[in-house]
C-alpha positions as CSV (number, residue, x, y, z in Angstrom):
1,M,-135.3,94.2,57.7
2,I,-133.6,91.9,55.2
3,F,-131.5,90.5,58.1
4,L,-134.6,89.6,60.1
5,V,-136.3,87.8,57.1
6,N,-133.2,85.7,56.5
7,F,-133.0,84.9,60.2
8,D,-136.6,83.6,60.2
9,E,-135.9,81.4,57.2
10,I,-132.8,79.9,59.0
11,I,-134.9,79.2,62.1
12,N,-137.6,77.5,60.0
13,L,-135.0,75.3,58.2
14,S,-133.5,74.2,61.5
15,V,-136.9,73.3,62.9
16,D,-137.6,71.1,59.8
17,N,-134.2,69.4,60.0
18,L,-134.8,68.6,63.7
19,S,-138.2,67.1,62.9
20,L,-136.7,64.9,60.1
21,K,-134.0,63.6,62.4
22,G,-136.6,62.7,65.0
23,R,-138.7,60.9,62.5
24,K,-138.0,57.2,61.7
25,S,-138.0,55.9,58.2
26,S,-140.6,53.4,57.1
27,E,-138.0,50.8,56.5
28,R,-136.6,51.3,60.0
29,Q,-140.1,51.1,61.5
30,L,-140.7,47.9,59.5
31,I,-137.5,46.2,60.7
32,E,-138.2,47.1,64.3
33,R,-141.7,45.8,64.1
34,L,-140.6,42.5,62.4
35,L,-137.8,41.9,64.9
36,K,-139.9,42.7,67.9
37,S,-142.6,40.2,66.8
38,Y,-139.9,37.7,65.7
39,E,-138.5,37.6,69.3
40,K,-141.7,35.8,70.4
41,F,-140.8,32.8,68.3
42,G,-137.1,33.1,68.2
43,P,-134.7,32.3,65.3
44,K,-134.2,28.7,66.6
45,C,-137.6,27.5,65.5
46,R,-138.7,26.7,62.0
47,P,-140.5,29.8,60.6
48,I,-143.7,28.0,59.9
49,R,-147.1,28.5,61.6
50,N,-148.3,24.9,61.1
51,S,-145.6,22.6,62.6
52,T,-147.0,19.6,60.7
53,N,-145.9,21.1,57.4
54,S,-142.5,20.7,55.9
55,L,-140.4,23.7,55.1
56,I,-139.1,23.7,51.6
57,V,-135.6,25.1,51.1
58,Y,-134.1,25.6,47.6
59,F,-130.4,25.3,47.1
60,S,-128.0,26.0,44.2
61,L,-124.2,26.4,43.6
62,S,-122.2,28.6,41.3
63,I,-118.6,27.2,41.1
64,V,-115.7,29.6,40.9
65,A,-112.7,27.3,41.2
66,V,-112.0,23.6,41.8
67,D,-108.9,21.8,43.0
68,L,-108.0,18.2,43.9
69,D,-105.3,17.3,46.5
70,E,-104.1,14.0,45.0
71,R,-102.1,13.0,48.1
72,D,-104.7,13.7,50.7
73,K,-107.7,12.8,48.4
74,V,-109.4,16.1,49.2
75,F,-111.7,17.9,46.6
76,T,-111.9,21.7,47.1
77,A,-114.6,23.8,45.5
78,T,-114.9,27.5,45.9
79,A,-118.5,28.4,45.2
80,N,-121.2,31.0,45.6
81,Y,-124.3,29.3,47.0
82,Q,-127.8,30.5,47.0
83,M,-130.7,29.4,49.3
84,K,-134.3,30.3,49.3
85,W,-137.1,29.6,51.7
86,R,-140.3,31.2,53.0
87,D,-140.3,32.7,56.5
88,E,-144.0,33.1,57.5
89,Y,-143.1,35.5,60.3
90,M,-141.4,38.0,58.0
91,T,-144.4,39.3,56.0
92,W,-145.9,42.8,55.6
93,N,-148.0,44.9,53.4
94,P,-145.8,47.3,51.3
95,K,-148.5,49.9,51.2
96,D,-148.2,50.4,54.9
97,Y,-144.5,51.2,54.7
98,E,-144.1,53.5,51.7
99,S,-143.9,50.6,49.2
100,V,-140.9,49.0,50.9
101,N,-140.9,45.6,49.1
102,N,-137.8,44.0,50.7
103,I,-135.3,44.5,53.5
104,R,-131.9,43.2,54.4
105,L,-131.0,41.8,57.8
106,P,-127.9,40.0,59.2
107,M,-128.2,36.3,59.0
108,N,-128.0,35.8,62.8
109,M,-131.2,37.7,63.4
110,I,-133.5,35.2,61.7
111,W,-133.8,31.5,61.3
112,R,-131.5,29.7,58.9
113,P,-131.4,26.1,57.7
114,D,-128.8,23.8,59.3
115,I,-127.4,22.8,55.9
116,M,-124.2,20.7,56.1
117,L,-121.7,19.1,53.8
118,Y,-122.0,15.5,54.7
119,N,-118.8,14.3,53.1
120,T,-116.7,17.1,54.5
121,A,-112.9,16.6,54.9
122,T,-112.5,19.1,57.7
123,A,-114.2,19.5,61.0
124,E,-114.8,23.2,60.4
125,N,-118.1,24.4,59.2
126,E,-117.9,28.1,58.8
127,I,-121.2,29.9,58.5
128,S,-120.8,33.6,57.8
129,N,-123.1,36.4,59.0
130,A,-123.8,37.8,55.5
131,P,-127.1,39.7,55.2
132,V,-130.1,38.1,53.7
133,I,-132.7,39.6,51.4
134,I,-136.3,39.3,52.7
135,N,-139.3,40.0,50.5
136,Y,-142.6,41.3,51.7
137,N,-144.3,37.9,51.2
138,G,-141.7,36.2,53.4
139,D,-139.4,34.8,50.8
140,V,-135.8,34.8,52.1
141,T,-132.8,34.7,49.8
142,W,-129.3,34.1,51.1
143,F,-126.2,34.6,48.9
144,E,-122.8,33.6,50.3
145,K,-119.4,32.5,49.1
146,S,-117.7,29.5,50.8
147,V,-114.9,27.0,50.3
148,Y,-116.0,23.4,50.5
149,K,-113.6,20.5,51.1
150,S,-114.9,17.0,50.6
151,T,-113.3,13.6,50.5
152,C,-112.8,12.1,47.0
153,S,-111.7,8.6,46.2
154,M,-109.3,8.5,43.3
155,T,-108.6,5.9,40.6
156,V,-105.2,6.3,39.0
157,T,-105.4,3.4,36.5
158,N,-105.2,5.7,33.5
159,Y,-102.8,8.3,34.9
160,P,-101.9,10.8,33.5
161,F,-105.1,10.5,31.4
162,D,-107.2,9.8,34.4
163,V,-110.7,11.2,35.0
164,Q,-111.9,11.6,38.6
165,T,-115.4,11.8,40.0
166,C,-116.0,13.9,43.2
167,N,-119.2,14.6,45.0
168,L,-120.6,17.3,47.3
169,W,-123.5,16.0,49.5
170,F,-125.6,18.7,51.1
171,G,-128.5,18.2,53.5
172,S,-130.0,19.1,56.8
173,W,-128.0,17.9,59.8
174,T,-130.9,17.4,62.2
175,H,-134.2,17.9,60.4
176,P,-135.8,15.0,58.5
177,I,-137.6,15.5,55.3
178,Y,-141.0,15.9,57.0
179,E,-139.5,19.0,58.7
180,I,-137.1,20.4,56.1
181,D,-137.2,19.4,52.5
182,F,-134.2,20.4,50.4
183,R,-134.8,20.9,46.7
184,I,-132.8,22.0,43.7
185,L,-133.0,25.7,42.9
186,G,-133.6,26.3,39.2
187,K,-133.5,23.8,36.3
188,Q,-129.9,22.7,36.9
189,G,-129.0,23.9,40.3
190,L,-125.3,24.2,39.3
191,D,-123.5,26.9,37.4
192,V,-119.9,26.5,36.1
193,S,-119.8,29.5,33.7
194,Q,-117.6,31.4,36.1
195,L,-115.2,28.6,36.6
196,E,-111.5,29.5,36.0
197,K,-109.9,27.8,33.1
198,Y,-106.3,27.7,34.3
199,S,-106.5,24.8,36.7
200,V,-104.8,21.4,36.5
201,W,-108.2,19.9,36.4
202,E,-110.9,20.5,33.8
203,V,-114.6,20.0,34.8
204,S,-115.7,17.9,31.8
205,S,-119.3,17.2,33.1
206,T,-121.5,17.9,36.1
207,E,-124.7,16.4,37.5
208,V,-127.1,17.4,40.2
209,D,-129.3,14.9,41.9
210,R,-131.7,14.9,44.8
211,K,-132.3,11.7,46.8
212,E,-134.0,10.7,49.9
213,H,-132.0,8.5,52.3
214,G,-133.3,6.6,55.2
215,G,-136.4,4.5,55.9
216,G,-137.6,2.1,58.6
217,K,-136.3,3.1,62.0
218,I,-134.0,5.7,60.5
219,P,-135.6,9.1,59.6
220,T,-135.6,10.0,56.0
221,Y,-133.4,13.0,54.9
222,S,-133.4,14.8,51.6
223,I,-129.8,15.1,50.2
224,I,-128.7,17.1,47.2
225,T,-125.6,15.7,45.4
226,F,-123.4,17.8,43.2
227,R,-121.3,15.5,41.0
228,F,-118.2,16.7,39.2
229,E,-116.2,14.8,36.6
230,L,-112.7,16.1,36.6
231,K,-110.4,15.5,33.6
232,R,-106.6,16.0,34.1
233,R,-105.0,18.5,31.7
234,L,-101.8,17.3,30.1
235,T,-99.1,19.3,31.8
236,F,-95.4,19.5,31.0
237,M,-94.4,17.0,33.7
238,N,-97.0,14.5,32.4
239,G,-95.7,15.0,28.9
240,L,-92.2,14.0,30.1
241,L,-93.7,10.6,31.0
242,I,-95.4,10.0,27.7
243,V,-93.2,11.3,24.8
244,P,-90.0,9.6,26.0
245,C,-91.9,6.4,26.6
246,I,-93.0,6.2,22.9
247,I,-89.5,7.2,21.6
248,L,-87.7,4.7,23.8
249,S,-90.2,2.0,22.9
250,S,-89.4,2.5,19.2
251,L,-85.7,2.4,20.0
252,T,-86.1,-1.0,21.6
253,L,-86.9,-2.4,18.2
254,T,-83.5,-1.3,16.9
255,V,-81.9,-3.9,19.1
256,F,-83.0,-6.6,16.7
257,C,-82.0,-4.5,13.7
258,L,-78.3,-4.4,14.5
259,P,-76.1,-7.4,13.3
260,P,-75.4,-10.0,16.0
261,S,-71.6,-9.4,15.6
262,R,-71.8,-5.8,16.8
263,P,-70.9,-5.3,20.5
264,D,-72.9,-2.1,20.8
265,R,-76.1,-4.1,20.4
266,T,-76.0,-5.2,24.0
267,M,-74.9,-1.7,25.1
268,L,-77.9,-0.1,23.4
269,A,-80.2,-2.5,25.2
270,M,-78.6,-1.7,28.6
271,S,-78.9,2.0,27.9
272,L,-82.6,1.6,27.1
273,F,-83.0,-0.4,30.3
274,A,-81.5,2.4,32.4
275,S,-83.7,5.0,30.6
276,F,-87.0,3.1,31.3
277,L,-85.9,2.5,34.9
278,F,-85.4,6.3,35.3
279,L,-88.9,6.9,33.8
280,L,-90.4,4.4,36.3
281,L,-88.8,6.2,39.2
282,M,-90.1,9.5,37.9
283,L,-93.6,8.0,37.6
284,V,-93.4,6.9,41.3
285,E,-92.6,10.4,42.3
286,T,-95.3,12.2,40.2
287,A,-98.2,9.7,40.3
288,P,-100.8,10.2,43.2
289,P,-100.5,7.4,45.8
290,S,-103.4,5.0,45.8
291,A,-103.9,1.6,47.4
292,S,-106.8,0.6,45.3
293,S,-105.2,1.0,41.8
294,T,-101.9,1.2,40.0
295,P,-101.2,3.3,36.8
296,K,-101.2,1.3,33.6
297,L,-98.2,3.3,32.6
298,G,-96.2,1.7,35.5
299,F,-97.2,-1.8,34.2
300,Y,-96.1,-0.7,30.7
301,Y,-92.7,0.4,32.0
302,I,-92.2,-2.8,33.9
303,F,-93.2,-4.8,30.9
304,I,-90.8,-2.9,28.6
305,L,-88.0,-3.6,31.2
306,I,-88.8,-7.3,31.0
307,L,-88.8,-7.1,27.2
308,I,-85.4,-5.4,27.2
309,I,-84.0,-8.1,29.6
310,L,-85.3,-10.8,27.2
311,A,-83.8,-8.9,24.3
312,I,-80.4,-8.9,26.0
313,I,-80.7,-12.7,26.6
314,L,-81.9,-13.3,23.1
315,S,-79.1,-11.2,21.7
316,T,-76.6,-13.3,23.6
317,V,-78.2,-16.5,22.3
318,I,-78.3,-15.2,18.7
319,I,-74.6,-14.2,18.9
320,N,-73.7,-17.7,20.0
321,I,-75.9,-19.2,17.3
322,S,-74.2,-17.1,14.6
323,K,-70.8,-18.5,15.8
324,L,-71.8,-22.2,15.7
325,G,-70.8,-22.5,12.1
326,E,-67.2,-21.7,13.0
327,T,-67.1,-24.9,15.2
328,G,-68.4,-27.0,12.3
329,T,-71.7,-27.9,14.0
330,T,-74.3,-29.1,11.5
331,P,-77.8,-27.7,12.0
332,H,-80.4,-30.2,13.1
333,K,-83.3,-31.1,10.9
334,I,-85.7,-29.3,13.4
335,I,-83.7,-26.1,12.8
336,F,-84.0,-26.6,9.1
337,L,-87.8,-27.1,9.5
338,L,-88.1,-23.9,11.6
339,I,-86.0,-22.0,9.1
340,K,-88.2,-23.3,6.3
341,I,-91.4,-22.1,8.1
342,V,-90.0,-18.7,8.9
343,A,-88.5,-18.3,5.5
344,K,-91.9,-18.9,3.9
345,I,-93.4,-16.2,6.2
346,F,-90.7,-13.7,5.2
347,K,-90.8,-14.9,1.5
348,T,-87.1,-15.6,1.1
349,E,-85.4,-18.3,-1.0
350,K,-81.8,-17.9,0.4
351,M,-82.2,-20.7,2.9
352,Y,-83.3,-23.2,0.2
353,K,-80.1,-22.3,-1.9
354,L,-77.9,-22.8,1.2
355,K,-79.5,-26.1,2.0
356,R,-79.0,-27.4,-1.6
357,K,-75.4,-26.3,-1.7
358,L,-74.8,-28.0,1.6
359,K,-76.2,-31.3,0.2
360,V,-73.9,-31.1,-2.9
361,L,-70.9,-30.5,-0.8
362,K,-71.7,-33.4,1.5
363,K,-72.0,-35.7,-1.6
364,R,-68.7,-34.5,-3.1
365,L,-66.9,-35.0,0.2
366,A,-68.3,-38.5,0.5
367,T,-67.2,-39.5,-3.1
368,S,-63.8,-37.8,-2.8
369,E,-62.9,-39.8,0.3
370,G,-63.6,-43.2,-1.5
371,N,-62.2,-42.3,-4.9
372,Y,-59.1,-44.5,-5.1
373,Y,-57.6,-46.6,-7.9
374,S,-56.8,-50.4,-7.9
375,Y,-54.3,-52.0,-10.2
376,G,-53.8,-55.6,-11.3
377,D,-50.6,-57.7,-11.3
378,K,-50.6,-58.1,-15.1
379,D,-49.6,-54.5,-15.8
380,S,-46.0,-53.9,-16.7
381,I,-43.6,-52.3,-14.3
382,L,-43.3,-49.1,-16.4
383,L,-47.0,-48.8,-16.8
384,L,-47.4,-49.5,-13.2
385,K,-45.0,-46.7,-12.3
386,L,-46.7,-44.3,-14.6
387,K,-50.1,-45.2,-13.1
388,E,-48.7,-44.8,-9.6
389,I,-47.4,-41.4,-10.5
390,N,-50.8,-40.6,-12.0
391,F,-52.5,-42.0,-8.9
392,I,-50.4,-39.8,-6.7
393,L,-51.1,-36.7,-8.8
394,K,-54.8,-37.6,-8.7
395,K,-54.7,-38.1,-5.0
396,V,-53.0,-34.7,-4.4
397,E,-55.6,-33.1,-6.7
398,L,-58.5,-34.8,-4.9
399,R,-56.9,-33.8,-1.5
400,Q,-56.8,-30.2,-2.6
401,L,-60.4,-30.4,-3.8
402,E,-61.3,-32.0,-0.5
403,I,-59.7,-29.2,1.5
404,E,-61.4,-26.6,-0.7
405,D,-64.7,-28.4,-0.3
406,K,-64.3,-28.6,3.5
407,K,-63.5,-24.9,3.6
408,Q,-66.5,-24.2,1.5
409,Y,-68.6,-26.5,3.6
410,R,-67.6,-24.7,6.8
411,K,-68.3,-21.4,5.1
412,F,-71.7,-22.6,4.2
413,L,-72.3,-23.8,7.8
414,I,-71.3,-20.3,9.0
415,D,-73.7,-18.7,6.5
416,I,-76.5,-21.0,7.5
417,W,-76.1,-20.3,11.2
418,K,-75.8,-16.5,10.6
419,Y,-78.9,-16.7,8.4
420,F,-80.7,-18.6,11.2
421,A,-79.7,-15.8,13.6
422,K,-81.0,-13.2,11.2
423,I,-84.3,-15.0,10.9
424,L,-84.6,-15.1,14.7
425,D,-83.8,-11.3,14.8
426,R,-86.5,-10.6,12.2
427,F,-89.0,-12.9,14.1
428,F,-88.4,-11.3,17.5
429,F,-88.6,-7.8,15.9
430,C,-92.1,-8.5,14.6
431,V,-93.1,-10.0,18.0
432,Y,-91.8,-7.0,19.9
433,L,-93.5,-4.6,17.4
434,V,-96.9,-6.3,17.9
435,I,-96.6,-6.4,21.7
436,I,-95.6,-2.7,21.9
437,I,-98.5,-1.6,19.6
438,V,-101.0,-3.7,21.6
439,F,-99.8,-2.1,24.8
440,L,-99.9,1.4,23.5
441,I,-103.4,0.9,22.2
442,W,-104.4,-0.5,25.6
443,F,-102.7,2.3,27.5
444,F,-103.8,5.4,25.6
445,P,-107.5,6.3,26.2
446,R,-109.9,6.1,23.3
447,P,-112.3,9.1,22.7
448,L,-115.8,8.5,23.9
């Protein structure tokens, strides 16, 4: 008896399961009805009952990662995009279908906007078949992830402190604004909160703009522009171009600090020349190629190379000037005038002392050469002999003084020319220092 009761229960459960399997769910019935009625219009036509109206499509981006190919000038953005529009053929009453408020369908089953990236760098335009969410009032929401590659013109004037501006232009490929009107979704239309922080480029600012292009005989299209301002992060390789540049620029000044008589003065200048030439070749390898602009750092390297060449030439001239005193060459009045002006600038009195001593020595040499005695015939022979002996002794003494004065005179000439060379060193040191500071201020970007 118990066995018969249990057998009847099993039969009843089996019948209920068969009835459930044969019954379609409300969501399935809804989808079948919508797709059956949708076949009359087809997914190729705009889902709007009044063809004179424009279909509004809302569009937004959420950026995940950005990259910039500096050699090919291609900006790559990995983004999650979202589009919303209203499909007037996908509407229903939720009460008729057990409160089903929304459904999900593959993208290829309904109409979709022919949105395109206008400034694309590739011919490929991959559109996935990700499902869309359809609300009961006909609102369609499409979420998808895509990789966009657009052309981006670069300016490398401030490399490696450059800031690049790249754009993504989205719009309909075939529908003018009176058929499809693209608008920005949300207040900003662009989200960068999920952007990865470990890229070479940092997104410093963004901007979203909607414009209408066309007019006259050309149909007007609505275009949404996403503008990205990319700031280069200072990497290790870029630091190798900046830090040695500042250090070597400071060492260039030491060329004018060494005495002219030292032979390693020119060797130091040649070593600095080779170092800056190596940095220039390194800049050529690392800087992005551009026909429209040249890095200011390259101009700075070339300018420093020219300064070093001039420093070598000036060092040779200064060494020769410092040795002019050994040949007995007297400085010209113009040189004294220049020394006087520069000496006033540097507040030194040594040149005035040297010039006064030089005048005294010249006067003494002039008087010693004409300082001879004359004797009359009335003097006695003995007195004459004594005076002749005294005259010879005086002449020998004057000759010794003349020789000493000439040595001292030549020594003062050497001191004057060496001091003139020192003044030139100090002058060119200040000139180089001012030039290097001006170039560094011009090169390094100022905070906005």
